[in-house]
N, C-alpha and C positions, 0 to 999 in steps of 0.2 A: 397562686398569684402569677400574673404574667411577667415574663422577663421585662427588664426596663427598657429595651431596645423597642419594644411594642407600645411604648407611651405615646399618647396622642394619636395622629393620624385621621381623626374625624371618624366618620361612619366606618370607614373600612378598617381603620385601626381597632375599633370597638369590635368589630366582627372577627379580625385576627384573635383578640384576646379571648373571646368566647368561643372560637370555632372547635368543634372536634375534629382533630388532626390524624385520628387513627386510620382513615381511608386514604389519606394524603400520601403520595411518595416522599413528601419532605419530612414526615414524621413530626414528633413533638418538638416546639418552638425552642425549648429548653436545651435540645440537643444540636440545634443548627450550628454549624461552623462559624467562628468570628467574622468570615469575611461575608457571609450571607447576612448576618446580623447587621453588619455595617451599611450594607446596600438597602436592607429593609428599612433601616432606621433613617435613611437618606431620602428614599422615595416617600415615606410615610410624612416627613416633614417638608415635603415640596408641594407647590399648588400646580406644577406642570405634569401633564400626564406622563407615568412611567411604570414600567414592570420590570420584573427579574424572573427568569426561568433557570432553575437549578436543578444540578443532577441528572443522572443518566435519562431520567423520564421527565425531564424539563418541568418539575413543579412550578406552578405559577402563582406569583405574588404582586400585587398592584396597589395603587393609592386611588384616593377619592376621585381625583380629576379622571384616572383611566377608567375607572367604572363607569363613567359617562359614555365612554366609547363602547364599553362591552353592552350597553342596552340592557336587554332582558337576560343576557348570559350572567349578569351579576344578580345575586353573590355566589351562585353555585360554581363560578369559575374559580373561586378562592381556593387555592392549595390543588386544584385539579391539573391534570397534565395539559401541556400547551396543544398538543395535537387534539385532544378531544375538545378543547375549547374552540379552537379556530379551524376545525376539520374542512371547512368549505374554502378556505384560502390556503390549505397547506400546501398544495404544489406551486402556489406563487411565491411563497416565503420560505419554503424548505430549503432551498439553495443558499438563501442568505444567511439561514440558521446555521447550516453546516460549515459556511465559511466562518462566521463567528465563533462557532464550537472549534474551528481549527485555529482559532487564535488570530484571525484578522477582522477588524471591525468593518463593518459595512454601512453605506448611506444611501438611501432612496429618496428622490423628491417627487412629489406628487405619484407616487405609485398607484395606479387604478386596482381596487380589490372589491370583487363582488361578494359583500358580506350578507349574512343573515343573523341579525342581531335583535330583531324586534318581529319575528316571524314571518319575515317576506324577505326576498333578495333584494338589495339595493346595491347600486353602483356607488362606490365611495373612492376618495383619494387620500393619500397619508403621505407626510414627509417625516422621515425617522431614520435612526441609527441604531444597528446592533453591535454592541462592544462585548467582547470576551471578558469574563470575570475570573480570576484565577484563585485557586486556594491558597492555604499556607504554604504549600510545597511548590507553588508556582504552576500547577497544572491548571489547565482551563476547566472549571468545574460548572459553569454557568453562563448566561449572557444577560446585559443589562440593555433596556431599551428606553429611549427619550421619545416620543411621537407627539406629533401635531396632526389633527384631520384638517385638511385643505379642501374637504369636498365643496363647501360654500364658495371659496375662491374661484376654484376650478370651474365650477357651474356658471358663475356670474362671468368669467372671462369667455366661456363658451357661448352664453346668451349672447353677449355683446359682439362677439365674431360673427354669430348667426345674423344678428341684425345688420351688420355690416355687409356679409354675403347677400342678404336680402335686399338691401338697398341698392346695391351694386346690380343684382340680378334684374330688379325692376326698373332701374333708372333707362328712361327712353322709351319704355312700352307705354302705348295709350289706346290699346285695344280694351274696351270694357269687359271683355270675356276672357281674355288672356291675363289680365291682372290679377283676379282672385284665383284663377286656376293655378297659376304659377305659384301665388303666395302659399295656397293650401298644399302644394306639392313639396315646397321647401319646409312648410312647417311639419308635415307629416313625416318627412324623412329625418330632421333633424330630431323628432321624438321617437323614432323607431316605430311609428303607430302602423296600422294596416290600412286606414282610410281617412282621409282629410277632406273637408270640403266646406261649403257655404249652402245654406238652405234658405229660400225667400218665401215669407209668409204671406198668404194672400190677402186681400182688402178685408175679407169676413173675418179673418183671424183664426180660421179653422183648418187650414191647409197649408202643408210646408212643400215645397217644390225644390228640387235640386236640377240645376241646369248642367253643371259639371262638376267632377270631384276629381280627386287623387287617389288611387290604391298602390299598394306595394306589390300587388299580385296575388295576395293570400286571401282576399275576400272580394265578393262581386262589386262593381261600380254601382251608384244609386243615381247615375246620370239619367235624367229623361223621366225619373219618377216622382210621384207626389203621394203623400199619405196624409190622412187625417191625423191631426195633432192628439186628438183625446185618446187614439190606439195606442199612445205611449203611454198614458196613465195620468190621471188628473194630478198626482202629486209631482210629477215631472213637470209638466205643462205650468202649473201654479208657480214652481220655482223660476222659471224662465220668464213668466209673464211678470213677476216681481223683480226681475232684471239681477237675479243671482246666478252665477255660474254652476252647473250642474256636475257632479263628480260622482261617478259609480265604478267601483272596482270589480262588481260581478253582478250582473244582472240578474242572476239565479239566486242570489243571496241578498241584494239590497231590498228591502220591504218597499220602496218606492216603484221598483220595477218587476219584482218576482211575482206580483198577483198573476193567478192563471189566465186571467181576462186580457193581461197586457204583455206577459211574456213572450207569447207567440210573435207579437209585433217585433220585438228585439230579435228573436230566432230568425225571423223571416229576412232581416238584413245582416244577418252573420255578426252580429255585436253582443260581446259579453262585458266590456268596460267602455267607459266613455268620458269624454269631457265636452260639454257643450257650452258656449259662451252666448249669451244673448245680446241683441241689439234692440234697443228700446228707442222708438222714434214717434215723436207727436204723442207719447204716453201709452203706445202699444208697442207689443212685440212685432218687429218688423222682419228680423232675420236672426239666423243663427250661424255660429261657427262651430263646427264639429270636428272632433278628433276621436276616431274609433280603435278599437281592438277587438281581435276575433277571439281572444281567451282572456281570461281572468287577469287582471293586471293591477299592481298597487301604483297608482299615480304618485310618485314620491314628491314629498315636500308639500303635496295638496290636502286639503281637509277630506275626510270620509263621507261628509255631508256637502251640502253646496256652499260656495264661498260666501261669506257674509261680509267681505270686505267690500262695502258699497255704500256711497253716499245718497241721500234722498235726492232724485232728480228733480232739477229746477228747470222751468221754462227757459228756454233759449241756451241750454248747456250746449256745446257744440262738440263734435267729433274731433278727436285729438289723438296723437301719438303717445306712446309706441303702441305697436300692434297692428294685426292685419285690418280692423275695422275701418281705417281711413281708405284702405284700398278697396273694401266691399263697398263703401259708400260711393267711390268714385266710379266703380263698375255700375252702380245703380244711379248715377247722375247726382249724387250729393256733394261731392267734394272736388276742389279743383286739383287737378293733378300736381301742379309746382307746389301748392301748399301741403299737399299730402307727402311730397318728397322730402320737404323741408322738416315734417313731422317725423318721417323715418330718420332723418339726418340727425335731428335733436335727440332723439331716443338713445342714439348710440353715445352721446356725450352726456346723458343723464337729464337732459332738459325735455319739457314736453310742450312744445309751442302749439297753441291751437290754430285751426285752420278756418279759412272762411267757407264756410259751408251751410247748408241748409240745417236748422236745429236739429240736433241729434244728441242721444245719450248713450254712449256704450258703457256697460257696466265697468266701474274701475277694477272689479274683480274679475275681468273676462280675459280678452285676448293678452294684454300686459302680463296678466296674472299667470295664464298658461306659459308664456315664454319664460317667465321668472321662475316657477316652481318645478315644472316639468323637467324631467329627464329621461334619456332611454333607459328602459328597464328590461332585463333579460327575464323571459318567461321560462318556468321549467318545461321540459319537454311535454309533460302530461297536458299542460295548459295552452299550448301553442296551437294556434289555428292550422289546420291542415294546410300543408303547402306542396307545390308542383316544382319538379326541376325547373330552373330557369336558366336558359342558355340562350345567345345569339338575340336577335333584334325582338323576337317574339316573348322573351322573359323580361324585358324592361319595365319598370313600374309605369303605369299608364294614367293618363287623365281621362276621365269620361267624355266621350264626344257630346257637343252640343246638340240640341234638338235642331232638325231641320229649320232652314231660312223661313221664317214668316210664321212658325208655329207659336200658339200662344204660350205664356208661362206656365199656365196650368193645363195639363194634358186632359183628355176627355175621361180617362179612368184613373181613379185616385185609389192607391193601394193602400190599405190599413190592416192587413192581417185579417184577422176575424172581422166580418161584418163591412167588408168593402163595399164602397157606394160610388155612383157616378157623381161626378164634379162639374158635369157639363153645363 
């Protein structure tokens, strides 16, 4: 029969009552000291995320609310050693643990921690306190933590700050080439991407051309190149033509991109992970906004498939903020610049005013969705794209040069990997 202090506690309380404690440094709950029993009873009865780490090996106990923070580490974290559970953030939290175990409480607000709790690294932020817990003799025997994950709020604040910076940077610019290029650079930098830019689809709907783009110096620019859309795979193009944002975390593993007939195209542009947001105009795919990574990457907060957050396009739907599409439209002569600025300004305060423009529909799951759900993600060393030392002017992230004055939007040679053909 389980001790009375383990009564209740939801799923985690039930797990504690049926847990095999023989391999835990905490031992059988019947032998736990009274102070530990009291803390466990407290946290099991709370709806706020809490844990206690007890003893020389810091055996770990927590409640249902904290189990959500653990992700896939639950339930194997129950009774395990603190270090074994959170090895990836141990260097960040060890000084705080040592301080608490020395008898001094600690507190951190919005502490950034790179966690791996769902099979991939993710940047997170937490506000928490570590408090010493003393045994019956007055010695510090453990530590108690009450914690709140603040990742969503921090990311929202970062998004809003980015939109303000973007609006400030673009205000006053009226060069139709500089506008989308600068927007791509700011977006790519904010997301920690390797490349970002815009592609224009030709009148036939078969070829995508890139006039300018931005790279971080780890992959080549696509500026001045054009490729046959079908070379990227029919599943990919079908998603974009349907107005859905494409999300791929690894081109070599995703069935839409990994087919032997299409993977060489992705390899030829040095891309392993990508976000592509479509622009639908007059019922057809007119342009794309792309963000590329040279290595596999989990686009945190995004779907592993295409975004389905999209409403059916109705004739007369107009381009609106937030997002880079109003800028792209301005670059192609679609939106008035003052209206575009108002769209950007409104996006920073939560409104989305419409602009006076040529009828256009930007997928609601596209540019605004990218800014909302994506965050910079650190890649493991094995998955990073090769990089070169960057020092001085030559090392600065660059934007691809525009084509020579007077050159057509579509160059005479269209690159598509295997099966390249003339587009003249």
